[in-house]
BAFI-784871 format. One line per 5 residues: number of its first residue (from 1); for each residue x, y, z of C-alpha. Coordinates in Angstrom, 3 decimals. Each point is the difference from the previous one (the first is absolute). Layout:
NUM) X,Y,Z | ...
***
This chain:
1) 67.399,117.327,104.649 | -3.059,-0.802,-2.095 | -3.415,-0.560,1.767 | -0.300,-3.488,1.474 | -3.238,-0.215,-1.895
6) -1.941,-2.190,2.480 | -3.148,0.579,-2.086 | -0.602,0.696,-3.520 | -2.345,-0.958,-2.943 | -3.208,-2.295,0.745
11) -0.058,-3.562,-1.656 | -3.139,-1.494,-0.769 | -2.166,-1.556,2.833 | -0.091,-3.686,-1.066 | 4.091,-0.191,-0.120
16) -0.019,1.878,3.407 | -2.232,-2.665,1.521 | 2.431,-2.699,-1.110 | 2.915,1.699,0.739 | -1.347,0.727,3.816
21) -0.702,-3.588,0.328 | 3.414,-0.812,-1.105 | 1.516,2.618,2.189 | -1.857,-1.112,3.083 | 1.288,-3.470,-0.297
26) 3.828,1.081,-0.397 | -0.328,2.583,2.965 | -1.813,-2.327,2.325 | 2.754,-2.691,-0.829 | 2.794,2.832,0.366
31) -1.264,1.109,3.227 | 0.036,-3.392,1.495 | 3.315,-0.475,-1.152 | 1.276,3.191,1.334 | -1.285,-0.959,3.434
36) 2.198,-3.150,0.198 | 3.354,1.752,-1.019 | 2.279,1.746,1.887 | -0.336,3.769,0.521 | 3.692,0.560,-0.177
41) -0.101,1.957,-3.147 | -1.829,2.686,1.246 | 2.302,2.648,1.374 | -1.950,1.097,2.637 | -1.381,-1.651,3.225
46) -3.398,0.257,-1.280 | -1.924,-3.288,-1.100 | -0.214,-0.583,-3.674 | -3.890,0.216,0.326 | 0.126,3.084,1.603
51) 1.907,1.594,-3.082 | -2.199,-1.710,-2.523 | -3.128,1.611,1.485 | 1.484,3.107,0.099 | 1.165,0.005,-3.451
56) -3.772,-1.278,-1.081 | -1.509,2.831,1.941 | 2.526,2.495,-1.535 | -1.075,-1.191,-3.449 | -3.632,0.232,0.494
61) 0.394,3.517,1.048 | 1.942,0.703,-3.094 | -2.467,-1.781,-2.365 | -2.996,1.907,1.876 | 1.466,3.239,0.175
66) -1.075,0.215,3.341 | 1.594,-0.653,3.522 | 2.696,2.585,1.497 | 2.514,1.621,-2.045 | 3.327,-1.678,0.703
71) 3.502,1.212,-0.214 | 3.029,-1.734,-1.003 | 3.164,0.682,2.287 | 1.908,3.220,-0.532 | 3.799,-0.398,0.363
76) 2.110,3.070,0.592 | 2.912,0.887,-2.544 | 2.209,-0.104,3.082 | -0.551,-3.508,0.597 | 1.181,-0.843,-3.617
81) 3.973,0.544,-0.659 | 2.351,-0.881,-2.412 | 1.694,-3.565,0.457 | 3.178,-0.277,1.508 | 1.470,-1.466,-2.728
86) -0.985,1.299,-3.739 | -0.747,-2.591,-2.733 | -0.390,0.310,-3.630 | -3.382,-2.023,0.230 | -1.362,2.701,2.690
91) -1.833,1.664,-2.863 | -2.456,-2.164,-1.873 | -2.994,0.222,-2.602 | 0.245,1.143,-3.701 | 0.674,3.724,1.124
96) 1.919,-0.631,3.244 | -2.413,1.459,2.278 | -0.412,-3.059,2.154 | 2.428,0.807,2.967 | 1.346,-2.174,2.867
101) 0.152,1.346,3.296 | 0.675,-0.962,3.406 | -3.513,0.024,2.319 | 0.921,0.950,3.619 | 3.882,-0.840,-1.033
106) -0.485,-3.530,0.034 | -2.611,-1.180,-2.643 | 0.460,0.147,-3.732 | -2.773,1.175,-1.818 | -1.327,1.403,-3.326
111) -1.355,3.444,-0.590 | -2.241,0.094,-3.133 | -1.421,3.313,-1.162 | -3.690,-0.016,0.392 | -2.519,2.437,-1.144
116) -3.269,0.764,2.132 | -2.482,2.310,-1.452 | -1.302,1.911,2.912 | -2.582,1.920,-2.340 | -1.861,-3.395,-0.334
121) -0.992,-0.465,3.354 | -1.958,-3.127,-0.524 | 2.864,-1.662,-2.126 | 2.261,1.288,2.685 | -1.911,-1.825,2.846
126) 0.046,-3.049,-2.139 | 3.802,-0.207,-0.446 | 0.295,0.677,3.648 | -2.183,-3.044,0.929 | 1.990,-1.851,-2.802
131) 3.167,0.406,1.538 | -1.222,-0.873,3.655 | -0.886,-3.200,-1.392 | 3.333,-0.433,-1.916 | 1.594,0.696,3.556
136) -2.240,-2.809,1.474 | 0.851,-2.207,-2.645 | 3.832,0.409,0.954 | -0.844,-2.173,3.116 | 0.696,-2.819,-2.089
141) 3.906,-0.501,-0.094 | -0.107,-1.123,-3.921 | -1.651,3.492,-1.183 | 2.051,2.839,-0.611 | -0.193,2.156,3.290
146) -1.579,3.361,-0.219 | 1.267,2.594,2.793 | -1.975,2.984,-0.838 | 0.123,3.407,-2.033 | 2.809,2.425,-0.037
151) 0.192,3.574,-1.198 | 3.621,0.506,-1.308 | 0.672,3.374,-1.194 | -3.559,0.896,-0.736 | -0.759,-3.276,-1.765
156) -1.984,-3.120,1.608 | 1.825,-3.171,-0.070 | -1.190,-3.578,0.740 | 2.316,-1.590,2.399 | 0.339,-3.875,-0.478
161) 2.550,-2.495,0.991 | 3.175,0.005,-2.170 | 0.438,-3.346,-2.000 | 3.665,-0.287,-0.711 | -0.151,-2.278,-2.917
166) -2.969,2.049,-1.761 | -2.557,-2.244,-1.459 | -0.059,-3.646,-0.521 | 0.457,0.442,-3.644 | 2.765,2.282,0.108
171) 1.477,-2.531,2.193 | -0.345,-3.148,-2.039 | 1.177,2.221,-2.916 | 3.402,0.503,1.738 | 0.516,-3.152,2.025
176) -0.839,-3.812,-0.088 | -2.456,-0.730,2.842 | 0.458,-3.401,1.549 | -2.457,-2.614,0.085 | -0.448,-0.021,3.732
181) -0.335,3.657,0.292 | -2.431,0.249,-2.945 | -1.980,-2.417,2.180 | 0.330,2.421,2.855 | -0.784,2.964,-1.970
186) -3.268,-1.732,-1.590 | -1.355,-1.261,3.410 | 0.598,3.475,1.620 | -1.877,1.763,-2.983 | -2.675,-2.448,0.510
191) -0.358,0.933,3.703 | -0.433,3.601,-0.762 | -2.637,-0.872,-2.787 | -1.677,-2.264,2.706 | 0.002,2.952,2.501
196) -1.777,2.142,-2.659 | -2.495,-2.315,-0.951 | -0.993,-0.893,3.791 | -0.577,3.945,0.252 | -2.146,-0.624,-3.354
201) 2.292,2.268,-1.915 | 1.549,-1.180,-3.427 | 3.207,1.454,-1.310 | -1.141,-0.118,-3.480 | 3.552,0.524,-1.765
206) 2.398,-2.950,1.130 | 3.432,-0.323,-1.959 | 3.281,0.119,1.029 | 0.505,3.751,-0.776 | -2.419,0.401,3.126
211) 1.869,-1.901,2.323 | 3.003,1.950,1.820 | 2.932,-1.728,1.457 | 1.811,1.123,3.336 | 3.660,-0.445,0.500
216) -1.022,-2.997,2.018 | -1.628,-1.442,-3.234 | -3.393,0.366,1.613 | -2.920,0.623,-2.435 | -2.235,2.694,0.445
221) -3.291,0.018,-1.740 | -0.225,3.800,-1.470 | -2.047,2.484,-2.471 | -3.608,-0.207,0.894 | -0.943,1.870,-3.151
226) -2.857,-2.194,-0.722 | -0.624,-1.576,3.283 | -3.788,0.067,1.117 | -2.254,-1.731,2.462 | -1.432,-3.290,-0.800
231) -3.619,0.947,0.158 | 0.620,3.092,-2.012 | -0.667,0.885,-3.291 | 2.123,-1.349,-2.769 | 2.577,2.179,-1.424
236) 0.854,0.679,-3.659 | 3.605,0.198,-0.446 | 1.183,2.759,-2.575 | 3.415,-1.389,-0.941 | -0.579,-3.791,-0.853
241) 3.116,-0.518,-2.030 | 1.862,0.500,3.439 | -1.313,-2.954,1.780 | -1.543,-1.952,-2.839 | 2.837,-2.553,0.331
246) -1.432,-1.038,3.539 | -3.738,0.525,-0.553 | -2.252,-2.970,0.413 | -2.173,-0.973,-3.128 | -3.162,1.137,1.314
251) 1.232,3.422,0.384 | 1.278,-0.033,-3.499 | -3.487,-0.921,-1.267 | -1.772,2.829,1.523 | 2.095,2.679,1.969
256) -3.059,0.945,1.902 | -0.248,-3.552,1.287 | 0.126,0.061,3.771 | 3.503,-0.675,1.367 | -0.233,-2.979,2.378
261) 2.531,-1.972,2.183 | 0.191,-2.530,-2.902 | 1.638,2.956,-1.898 | 2.325,0.599,2.408 | 1.150,-3.486,0.330
266) 0.282,-0.164,-3.734 | 2.203,3.334,-0.001 | 2.205,-1.717,2.988 | 0.550,-2.779,-1.996 | 1.237,2.063,-2.724
271) 2.339,2.060,2.522 | 1.640,-3.408,1.173 | 0.457,-1.048,-3.571 | 1.707,3.361,-0.417 | 1.959,-0.622,2.998
276) 0.843,-3.569,-0.615 | 1.623,0.713,-3.482 | 1.121,3.651,0.482 | -1.651,1.389,-3.133 | -3.281,2.124,-0.511
281) -2.662,-2.542,-1.123 | -0.447,-0.133,-3.934 | 2.819,2.566,-0.199 | -0.136,2.091,-3.087 | -3.568,-1.033,-1.190
286) -2.997,2.348,-0.794 | -2.906,0.371,2.001 | -1.936,-1.685,-2.783 | 2.224,-3.068,-0.208 | 0.110,-0.248,3.759
291) -3.815,-0.214,0.119 | -0.126,-2.301,-3.048 | 2.082,-2.408,1.654 | -1.592,0.152,3.528 | -3.368,-0.152,-1.063
296) 0.588,-3.263,-1.983 | 1.293,-1.681,3.080 | 3.661,0.226,-0.354 | 2.693,1.174,2.376 | 3.580,0.843,0.266
301) 2.430,-3.070,-0.083 | 1.037,-1.672,3.223 | 3.739,-1.752,-0.836 | 2.416,-0.171,2.852 | 3.686,-0.109,-0.248
306) 1.854,-2.991,2.117 | -0.604,0.049,3.394 | 3.378,0.203,2.225 | -1.696,-2.072,2.671 | -3.194,-1.625,1.444
311) -0.815,3.241,1.763 | -0.249,1.976,-3.581 | -1.733,-2.775,-1.580 | -2.840,0.295,2.659 | -0.219,3.715,-0.085
316) -0.302,-0.317,-3.830 | -2.717,-2.491,0.282 | -1.800,1.912,2.704 | 0.023,3.300,-2.222 | -0.959,-1.966,-3.196
321) -2.997,-1.304,2.014 | -1.156,3.484,1.429 | 0.668,1.605,-3.347 | -2.178,-2.544,-1.778 | -2.701,0.002,2.478
326) -0.072,3.813,0.034 | -0.530,0.775,-3.616 | -2.618,-2.287,-1.036 | -2.456,1.212,-2.325 | -3.305,-0.517,1.761
331) 0.131,2.115,3.377 | -2.010,-2.692,2.154 | 3.038,-2.333,-0.964 | 2.635,2.096,1.115 | 1.590,-0.705,3.552
336) -1.128,1.542,3.058 | 2.302,2.762,1.560 | -0.017,-2.303,3.320 | 1.092,-3.151,-2.035 | 2.650,2.256,-1.927
341) 1.334,1.541,3.192 | 0.300,-3.370,1.803 | 1.724,-1.763,-2.671 | 2.737,2.698,-0.385 | 0.383,0.666,3.859
346) 0.261,-3.901,0.677 | 3.068,-0.131,-2.103 | 1.398,3.335,1.154 | -0.241,-1.269,3.786 | 1.837,-3.368,-1.376
351) 2.895,2.130,-1.472 | -0.046,2.791,2.699 | 3.756,-0.748,0.938 | 1.771,-0.062,-3.105 | 3.360,1.634,0.386
356) 0.573,3.497,-1.296 | 2.013,-0.560,-2.988 | -3.155,-1.693,-1.488 | -2.534,2.908,0.760 | 2.432,2.999,-1.232
361) -0.145,1.357,-3.186 | 1.962,-1.223,-2.862 | 1.721,1.684,-3.247 | -2.220,-0.130,-3.051 | 0.032,-3.177,-1.858
366) 1.215,-2.132,2.700 | -2.976,-2.169,0.035 | -1.338,-1.787,-2.988 | -3.689,0.912,0.688 | -1.786,-1.797,-2.861
371) 2.669,-2.520,-1.522 | 0.860,2.663,-2.796 | 3.454,0.975,1.740 | 3.375,-0.824,-1.502 | 3.085,-0.611,1.933
376) 2.915,2.755,0.108 | 2.292,-2.407,-1.980 | -0.847,-1.801,-3.167 | 0.461,-3.654,-0.185 | 2.940,0.858,-2.464
381) 1.689,1.959,2.558 | -0.632,-3.096,2.559 | 2.156,-2.045,-2.452 | 2.627,2.607,-0.358 | -0.722,0.801,-3.709
386) 0.942,3.747,-0.804 | 2.059,0.304,3.257 | 3.570,-0.635,-1.576 | 2.524,2.044,1.942 | 2.590,2.148,-1.825
391) 3.154,-1.556,-1.327 | 2.376,1.750,2.695 | 2.710,-1.888,1.918 | -0.285,1.899,3.268 | -3.752,0.815,-0.480
396) -1.639,0.795,3.826 | -3.472,0.848,0.797 | -0.081,3.499,1.296 | -2.646,-0.419,2.988 | -0.845,-2.475,2.701
401) -2.636,-2.729,-0.344 | -2.415,0.521,3.073 | -0.193,-3.505,1.797 | -1.758,1.306,3.034 | -2.172,-2.653,1.770
406) -4.105,0.593,-0.095 | -1.508,1.480,2.949 | -1.567,-3.454,0.752 | 3.511,-1.328,0.117 | 1.380,2.695,2.401
411) -3.214,-0.849,2.353 | 1.279,-3.603,-0.043 | 3.483,1.042,0.779 | -1.204,1.807,2.691 | -2.108,-2.945,1.291
416) 3.084,-2.088,-0.285 | 2.059,2.497,2.251 | 2.330,0.874,-3.056 | -0.537,4.032,0.971 | 2.442,1.211,-2.126
421) -0.878,-1.002,-3.364 | -4.001,0.735,1.127 | 1.203,3.521,0.869 | 1.880,0.361,-3.532 | -3.358,-1.308,-1.496
426) -2.191,2.487,1.737 | 2.355,2.984,-0.488 | -0.072,-0.671,-3.821 | -3.732,-0.437,-0.424 | -0.552,3.013,2.439
431) 1.672,2.108,-2.437 | -1.806,-1.351,-2.632 | -3.228,1.089,1.525 | -1.504,-3.117,1.705 | -1.942,1.049,3.148
436) 0.314,-3.585,1.410 | 3.950,0.271,-0.295 | -0.111,3.538,1.825 | -2.223,-1.815,2.742 | 2.798,-2.409,0.308
441) 2.958,2.678,-0.127 | -1.933,1.622,2.879 | -0.287,-3.340,2.259 | 3.799,-0.251,-0.524 | 1.043,3.447,0.581
446) -2.391,0.364,3.191 | 1.627,-3.087,1.716 | 3.550,0.656,-1.352 | -0.015,-3.736,-1.673 | 3.090,-0.550,-2.057
451) 0.042,4.103,-0.671 | 0.542,2.899,2.392 | -3.017,0.915,1.839 | -1.861,3.074,-1.063 | -3.567,0.086,1.329
456) -0.529,3.448,-1.616 | 0.377,-1.190,-3.393 | -1.797,-3.311,0.756 | -3.178,2.114,1.068 | 0.207,1.811,-3.469
461) 0.193,-3.235,-1.820 | -2.947,-1.491,2.137 | -2.388,2.996,-0.834 | 1.275,-0.323,-3.707 | -1.168,-3.609,0.061
466) -2.985,0.590,1.672 | -1.390,2.732,-1.915 | 0.420,-2.646,-2.999 | -2.360,-2.257,1.915 | 2.584,-2.676,1.642
471) -1.944,-0.677,3.155 | 2.956,-1.483,2.046 | 1.529,3.655,-0.715 | -2.873,1.978,1.152 | 0.208,-2.279,3.284
476) 3.740,0.962,0.667 | -0.438,3.377,-1.186 | -2.792,0.490,2.639 | 2.307,-1.528,2.528 | 2.646,2.329,-0.740
481) -2.101,2.791,1.564 | -0.539,-1.604,3.080 | 2.332,2.620,2.054 | -1.861,2.619,-1.175 | -3.696,-1.103,0.533
486) -0.305,2.911,2.710 | -0.412,2.354,-2.985 | -3.368,0.156,-1.900 | 1.889,-0.006,-3.404 | 1.959,-2.965,0.488
491) -2.895,-1.632,2.015 | -2.530,0.359,-3.141 | 2.926,-1.108,-2.132 | 0.402,-2.873,2.013 | -3.504,-1.272,-0.207
496) -0.192,0.823,-3.565 | 2.541,-2.376,-1.278 | -0.754,-2.629,2.807 | -3.740,-0.070,-1.744 | 1.301,-0.417,-3.277
501) 2.293,-2.707,0.960 | -3.156,-1.848,2.024 | -2.448,0.611,-2.932 | 3.022,-1.733,-1.973 | -0.221,-3.070,1.959
506) 3.159,0.365,2.355 | -0.902,-2.055,2.893 | 2.342,2.026,2.260 | -1.441,3.428,-0.799 | -3.826,-1.389,0.116
511) 1.112,-1.272,3.615 | 1.437,3.451,1.175 | -2.734,1.903,-1.606 | -3.015,-2.295,1.615 | 1.842,0.417,3.301
516) -0.080,3.774,-0.361 | -3.638,-0.013,-0.956 | -1.082,-2.457,2.414 | 1.810,1.962,2.824 | -0.149,3.427,-1.130
521) 3.896,0.325,-0.102 | 1.746,2.747,-1.807 | -2.970,2.487,0.499 | -1.729,-1.902,-2.308 | -3.666,0.076,0.610
526) -1.215,-3.381,1.588 | -1.697,-2.288,-2.698 | -0.366,-3.462,1.361 | -1.829,-1.195,-3.360 | 2.677,1.069,-2.122
531) 2.764,-1.072,2.351 | -1.506,-3.608,0.085 | -0.042,0.093,-3.899 | 3.603,0.510,-0.163 | 1.161,-2.115,2.793
536) -1.894,-3.063,-1.694 | 1.389,0.724,-3.224 | 3.426,-0.155,1.903 | -1.082,-2.984,1.832 | -1.243,-2.055,-3.058
541) 3.599,0.453,-1.491 | 1.267,-1.869,3.504 | 1.632,3.315,1.449 | 0.734,-1.198,3.541 | -0.657,3.467,1.739
546) -3.415,0.494,-1.733 | -1.177,-3.917,0.652 | 1.182,0.707,3.989 | -1.788,3.389,0.270 | -3.321,-1.447,-1.527
551) 0.620,-2.834,2.544 | 0.041,2.220,2.860 | -3.002,1.706,-1.541 | -1.857,-3.374,-0.369 | -0.583,0.665,-3.793
556) -0.361,-2.895,-2.273 | 2.006,1.391,-3.239 | -0.964,-3.333,-1.913 | -3.831,0.492,0.744 | -1.533,2.137,-2.883
561) -3.022,0.880,2.212 | 2.230,1.815,2.352 | 1.469,2.426,-2.619
***
């Protein structure tokens, strides 16, 4: 891992003074904003402001070279084991030296070779401080988690969260990402940037290649090679060609110009364009051509293919708006991070309960992203031209035409109590990889509905669907563990999947988790604030038990001031 480079070359004082004025406005606005949002995206019980203040003090210590020497967590090699089930993707990177391991038997992590020069004590201490900052940044769930350093067979390794799908760029090159999933990804990346800015840190290199994607399709901002403190000195980026496609015009004019929040917003706008159309901006252009184009105020085209429904149309309009507002030529005219996040988050909230099959990844070329897509069959095929059958008296087709109903039709069959038809549909789509269908198969097997009861197989299917982000399956899988809650491993697993379901909007999970936190059940430390949070979310969805419990507690869940 390269230096985080929080401090580098000094910019001129006049530019610094202007930038600091802009910075103070942005930071003040962001801190006020962060005080008013839920602190649920922090993975500890610490308040967000405490984490931010710790980061600020760490950064000051790093920039000044003063303060106590801090060390990143050291992980014993015995805590890192080979995964139970090996996979071809367990070895990554150009030289296959990035390896997947299991940390404490349950957590998938990536072990990345990392060189520390112990002969350079000053540089050694500096890297230690940088890694401690990186560890603290991991408090945000949308930043790739850094667990610590491990010495594996004599070589130092960074131990970080495993991202099953690799980078966001690798993902869109292998799949099509549905519009609603794009919205969720965009909002969560913006959440991570918001967290960084609140701690007065800029990422400095925003593009899809620096966002990792977990098996739950959660984006994790990564690669802090060029990151630095907002009040630190500016950086002179060596490999400009690698990032110029996302670079703000003011940085193109003078690479020593101070990097500001407005530069970051421009780059995020380019990242959103890349995510939207699933291609690198200005693909194939050399650096001179990109610079000439951008400095003339020109940008990439924004032209969408046909929207399938009103939701997709809303998302396309939202993405176009924030992209255009983010990449304006004059920095002072660009949208603030606060307004950008609010715009994305409001639409994400509106469509938070979209069914799974509209959130999962799709085969490449499924979507006509920019209106240039062509149908699989030509118009001539549709008219039957060029498709004459051979002149054979007893000609027959040697394969069956698949006429299985869609998953949505299968769900409708279930609602109409045509269970046999529904089961056949779920079984077919599950065999073809649909996580939603696997959840439905598990539901039928668990209760023995139109099929022989098999709760062991049902639990397996629930977990597979749960691990693909199906919130109802997360709840059902958690409940399959109820008889084993006396064991710590099963209890931790139960709480993990119940929390995933609750955070995904499942009202039953929200009630049970809220009840557990409020009353200290399942050996969970009592946390009334967190408990009330989940109970209110459940009650707002009219869950009768949540409404009843809050009534007994004399809590008005409709009153925002009581939250």
